[in-house]
C-alpha positions in Angstrom: 13.7 88.5 108.4 12.7 91.5 110.5 12.6 95.3 110.4 16.2 96.6 110.6 17.7 100.1 110.6 19.3 100.9 107.2 18.8 104.6 106.7 20.3 106.9 109.2 18.8 110.4 110.0 21.2 112.4 107.8 20.2 110.2 104.9 16.5 110.6 105.6 16.9 114.4 106.0 18.7 114.7 102.7 16.2 112.4 100.9 13.1 114.4 101.8 14.7 117.9 101.5 16.2 117.0 98.1 13.0 115.5 96.9 10.9 118.5 98.0 13.2 121.1 96.5 13.6 119.2 93.3 9.9 118.5 92.9 9.0 122.2 93.5 11.7 123.4 91.2 10.5 121.0 88.4 6.8 122.0 88.9 7.5 125.7 88.8 9.9 125.3 85.8 7.3 123.5 83.7 4.2 125.4 84.9 5.3 129.0 85.2 6.4 131.3 82.4 10.1 132.3 82.8 9.1 136.0 82.7 6.9 135.8 85.8 8.4 136.8 89.2 7.5 133.4 90.6 10.0 131.8 88.1 12.8 133.1 90.3 11.7 130.7 92.9 12.3 127.8 90.4 16.0 128.8 90.2 16.4 129.4 93.9 15.0 125.9 94.6 17.4 124.5 92.0 20.3 126.1 93.9 18.9 124.6 97.2 18.9 121.1 95.5 22.5 121.7 94.3 23.6 122.7 97.9 21.9 119.6 99.3 23.7 117.5 96.7 27.0 118.9 97.9 26.1 117.7 101.4 25.1 114.3 99.9 28.5 114.0 98.2 30.2 114.3 101.5 27.9 111.7 103.0 28.6 109.5 100.0 32.3 109.5 101.0 32.2 109.4 104.8 28.6 108.6 105.7 27.0 105.4 107.1 27.1 102.1 105.3 24.2 102.6 102.9 24.9 106.3 102.4 28.3 105.6 100.8 28.4 105.4 97.1 30.6 102.4 97.4 27.5 100.5 98.5 25.6 101.3 95.3 25.0 98.1 93.3 25.5 99.7 89.9 27.7 97.2 88.0 26.1 97.0 84.5 25.6 93.2 84.8 23.8 93.6 88.1 21.7 96.5 86.9 20.6 94.7 83.7 19.9 91.5 85.7 17.8 93.4 88.2 15.8 95.2 85.4 15.0 91.9 83.7 14.0 90.1 86.9 11.8 93.1 87.9 9.7 92.4 84.8 9.7 88.6 84.7 10.0 87.5 88.3 10.3 88.8 91.9 13.5 90.8 92.3 16.2 90.3 94.9 15.7 92.3 98.1 18.5 94.8 99.0 19.0 96.2 102.4 20.1 99.6 101.0 19.5 100.9 97.5 18.7 98.3 94.8 20.3 98.7 91.3 17.2 100.6 90.0 17.1 103.2 92.7 20.9 103.5 92.8 21.0 104.3 89.1 18.1 106.8 89.4 19.9 108.6 92.2 23.2 108.8 90.3 21.5 110.1 87.2 19.8 112.8 89.4 23.1 113.7 91.0 24.6 114.3 87.5 21.6 116.1 86.0 21.1 118.6 88.9 24.6 120.3 88.4 24.2 120.2 84.7 20.8 121.9 85.0 22.3 124.5 87.3 25.2 125.3 84.9 22.9 125.5 81.8 20.2 127.5 83.6 22.1 130.5 85.1 21.6 132.6 82.0 24.8 132.3 80.1 25.5 130.7 76.8 22.6 131.9 74.6 19.9 130.0 72.9 21.8 126.7 72.4 22.4 126.4 76.2 18.8 127.3 76.9 17.7 124.5 74.6 20.1 122.1 76.3 18.7 123.1 79.7 15.2 122.2 78.5 16.4 118.8 77.2 18.1 118.2 80.6 14.9 119.2 82.4 12.8 116.7 80.5 15.4 114.1 81.1 15.3 114.7 84.8 11.5 114.6 84.8 11.7 111.2 83.0 14.2 109.8 85.5 12.0 111.0 88.5 8.9 109.4 87.0 10.7 106.1 86.2 12.0 106.1 89.7 8.5 106.6 91.2 7.2 103.9 88.9 9.9 101.5 90.1 9.1 102.3 93.7 5.4 101.6 93.0 6.2 98.3 91.3 8.5 97.3 94.2 5.8 98.1 96.7 3.3 96.0 94.8 5.5 93.0 94.2 7.2 92.9 97.7 4.5 94.6 99.7 7.0 96.9 101.3 6.3 100.5 102.1 9.4 102.3 100.8 8.2 105.9 101.5 7.5 104.8 105.1 11.0 103.3 105.3 12.5 106.6 104.3 10.7 108.1 107.3 11.5 105.5 109.9 14.8 104.3 108.4 13.7 100.7 108.7 13.3 98.0 106.1 12.8 94.3 106.1 16.1 92.5 106.1 18.7 90.3 107.9 20.0 91.6 111.3 23.6 91.5 110.1 22.7 94.0 107.3 21.5 96.7 109.8 23.5 99.8 110.6 24.6 100.4 114.2 23.2 103.9 114.7 20.8 106.4 113.3 23.4 109.2 113.9 21.0 111.8 115.4 23.9 114.2 116.3 25.0 114.4 112.7 21.4 114.6 111.5 21.0 117.7 113.7 24.2 119.2 112.4 23.2 118.7 108.8 19.7 120.0 109.5 21.0 123.2 111.2 23.7 124.0 108.7 21.4 123.4 105.8 18.6 125.5 107.3 21.0 128.4 108.0 22.5 128.2 104.4 19.1 128.1 102.8 17.8 131.0 104.9 20.9 133.0 104.0 20.3 132.2 100.3 16.8 133.5 100.4 18.0 136.6 102.3 20.5 137.3 99.5 17.7 137.2 96.9 16.9 140.5 95.2 13.6 140.1 93.4 13.8 143.6 91.7 17.2 142.8 90.0 16.4 139.1 89.7 19.7 138.1 91.3 20.9 136.1 94.3 24.1 136.2 96.3 25.4 132.7 97.2 26.1 132.4 101.0 29.7 131.8 101.9 30.9 132.2 98.3 30.1 135.8 97.6 29.1 135.2 94.0 26.0 136.9 92.7 24.0 135.0 90.1 21.3 136.1 87.7 18.0 134.4 88.2 17.0 134.4 84.6 18.4 135.2 81.2 21.6 137.3 81.4 20.4 140.6 80.1 23.8 142.1 79.7 24.8 139.3 77.4 21.6 139.8 75.4 22.4 143.5 75.1 25.9 142.7 73.9 24.6 140.3 71.3 22.1 143.0 70.2 24.8 145.6 69.8 27.0 143.2 67.8 24.0 142.5 65.5 23.4 146.3 65.1 27.1 146.8 64.3 26.9 144.1 61.7 23.9 145.8 60.1 
């Protein structure tokens, strides 16, 4: 067993950018009142996380060995077996994602689009409540993921955060990937930086809106006031 390359540069760029944008969005969402100007940043960061997820979906189809979703060990029997062994014994070591981290990633990949759809200000109070439930669910998934990483580090004495910086983990040589793909890492970094910069450039704080780069759609960064006014008018008419 030796240190082998398992995470290429595109994967590492995504991991830290996604983790950073999601952590900041969650923190602002829970700590800042939705009527404060800073809350708009919560929604902008959520859009950044969604964009990065789109990039990740492409990597999941055509990326390196452990970036592909086909490499995720998420068969129910394997996931249950891994969870049981994590409690009662030393778990099997995986070169890429283990069943726990793979399930956490997939749950986040589903929850982020759901949070975006439920959080753009349409649908009324019921959708707003759904958004809050999804936010708490995402927070729980993140905390369980971090707890799993901590437990893995204690049991196996392997620094996983460092591995997501260097791209190297302990494993068999035949399990290593052949290249870190620096060129594609640079392409993804440049394209992502340009898109995110354009997103913030399209943000209008006074109207609480943002224009999505390359799409041309303008979204509200808060409750849709026009919808609220329409609801108010309909209630007045009923009275």
